[in-house]
C-alpha positions in Angstrom: -39.6 259.1 28.4 -39.1 255.3 28.9 -35.1 256.4 28.4 -36.9 258.0 31.6 -37.2 255.3 32.7 -34.3 253.8 32.4 -32.7 257.1 33.2 -34.6 257.6 36.2 -34.3 254.4 37.9 -30.6 255.5 37.7 -31.3 258.3 39.9 -33.0 256.8 42.6 -30.1 256.9 44.6 -31.5 260.1 45.8 -33.7 260.6 48.6 -36.4 259.9 48.5 -38.9 263.1 48.0 -39.8 265.4 50.9 -44.0 266.1 51.5 -44.8 262.0 50.2 -47.7 259.7 51.5 -46.7 256.4 51.1 -50.4 254.7 49.8 -51.3 251.5 49.8 -53.8 249.7 47.3 -56.4 248.6 46.6 -57.5 250.2 50.1 -60.0 247.2 50.2 -57.2 244.7 49.9 -53.8 246.4 49.2 -51.2 244.3 47.6 -48.9 246.8 47.1 -47.8 250.8 47.7 -46.1 253.3 46.2 -44.9 256.5 48.1 -46.5 259.5 45.3 -45.8 263.8 46.5 -48.5 265.2 47.9 -47.4 267.8 44.6 -49.1 265.5 42.1 -52.4 264.9 44.6 -52.5 261.1 43.7 -55.9 259.5 44.1 -56.8 255.7 44.4 -58.8 254.7 40.9 -60.2 250.9 40.9 -57.7 248.9 39.9 -54.8 251.5 41.8 -53.3 255.1 42.3 -52.9 257.7 39.4 -51.2 261.6 40.3 -50.3 263.8 38.2 -47.1 266.6 38.3 -48.1 269.4 39.7 -47.3 271.3 36.5 -49.5 268.6 34.3 -46.8 268.0 32.1 -46.8 263.9 33.4 -50.3 261.6 34.5 -48.7 257.8 36.1 -50.9 255.4 37.4 -50.3 252.1 38.7 -52.5 249.0 38.5 -53.3 245.7 40.3 -54.1 242.9 38.1 -53.7 239.1 38.3 -53.2 237.4 35.2 -57.0 236.7 34.0 -56.8 240.7 34.6 -53.5 242.0 32.9 -55.0 241.9 29.3 -58.3 244.4 30.7 -56.1 246.2 32.6 -53.5 247.0 30.2 -56.2 247.7 27.3 -58.5 249.9 30.0 -55.3 252.0 30.7 -54.5 252.4 26.0 -58.3 253.1 26.5 -57.9 256.3 29.4 -55.0 257.4 26.9 -57.0 257.5 23.7 -60.1 259.4 24.9 -57.4 262.3 27.0 -56.9 262.7 23.5 -53.4 260.6 23.7 -52.3 259.2 20.1 -49.7 256.4 20.0 -47.2 256.3 17.2 -47.2 252.4 17.5 -44.5 252.4 15.0 -42.1 254.1 17.4 -42.9 250.9 20.4 -39.3 250.4 22.1 -39.0 247.6 25.0 -36.7 247.7 27.4 -34.6 244.3 28.5 -36.5 242.7 32.5 -34.6 245.2 35.2 -35.5 244.6 39.0 -37.4 247.0 40.7 -37.2 246.5 44.6 -36.8 242.2 43.5 -39.0 242.7 41.6 -39.0 241.6 37.3 -39.9 244.2 35.0 -40.4 244.9 31.9 -41.5 248.3 30.1 -42.8 249.5 26.5 -42.7 253.3 25.0 -43.8 254.9 22.4 -43.6 258.5 20.9 -46.7 260.3 20.6 -49.5 263.6 20.7 -51.8 264.8 22.2 -53.4 268.2 22.3 -50.5 270.9 23.7 -48.1 268.6 21.1 -45.2 266.1 20.9 -45.7 263.7 24.0 -43.7 260.4 24.7 -46.0 257.2 26.6 -45.0 254.2 28.4 -46.3 251.1 30.3 -44.1 249.2 32.9 -45.1 245.6 34.0 -43.6 244.7 36.9 -44.3 241.5 38.4 -43.4 239.6 41.4 -44.0 236.0 42.8 -47.4 235.2 43.4 -50.5 235.8 40.7 -50.9 239.8 40.7 -48.6 241.9 38.6 -49.2 246.0 38.2 -49.4 247.5 34.9 -47.6 250.9 35.1 -48.5 254.5 32.7 -47.4 257.0 32.4 -47.5 259.9 29.3 -45.3 263.1 30.0 -45.4 265.9 27.7 -41.8 266.0 26.1 -39.8 269.2 26.9 -40.7 269.3 30.2 -40.7 266.1 31.4 -37.1 265.9 32.0 -37.8 268.0 35.6 -39.5 265.2 37.4 -36.9 262.9 36.1 -36.2 262.2 39.8 -39.7 261.8 41.0 -40.4 259.0 38.8 -37.3 257.1 39.5 -38.7 258.0 43.7 -41.8 256.4 43.0 -40.1 253.3 40.3 -38.6 252.8 43.4 -40.3 253.2 46.0 -42.9 250.0 44.5 -43.1 247.0 46.8 -45.2 244.2 46.9 -46.8 242.2 48.6 -49.3 244.5 52.2 
């Protein structure tokens, strides 16, 4: 699906989703915000926000990291996927050239994988600003069902802002 991150960003010219909440995170000292549809039931985690599509086809999270914690945040995301039965085929890794989201630099990596329900797409996006903070976006989606969420994912990605 990380073609979906790229395709989703192209679809982002659509209006932002209705019935969505803009969440600032982490709540105790916000450094970023994102708008997520209410139907995805977003919730705050220790380092960011996570949400799952209403049909459970997509898991999406955004975590705050700095230069000292970037490796840990990334390995925690990979560990989370593994604990949830996601097996990533490392031979399928693709890297998307650096692009911009709301004036922030974004690099994406994506892989094919498998979970208990079958084939999945897995991706990570790294979004940096000019300060020390960065965001790690983790995506896991069921192949065959994920495409219907392209516009929601595009809207979420385009809603990300830093400096709150």
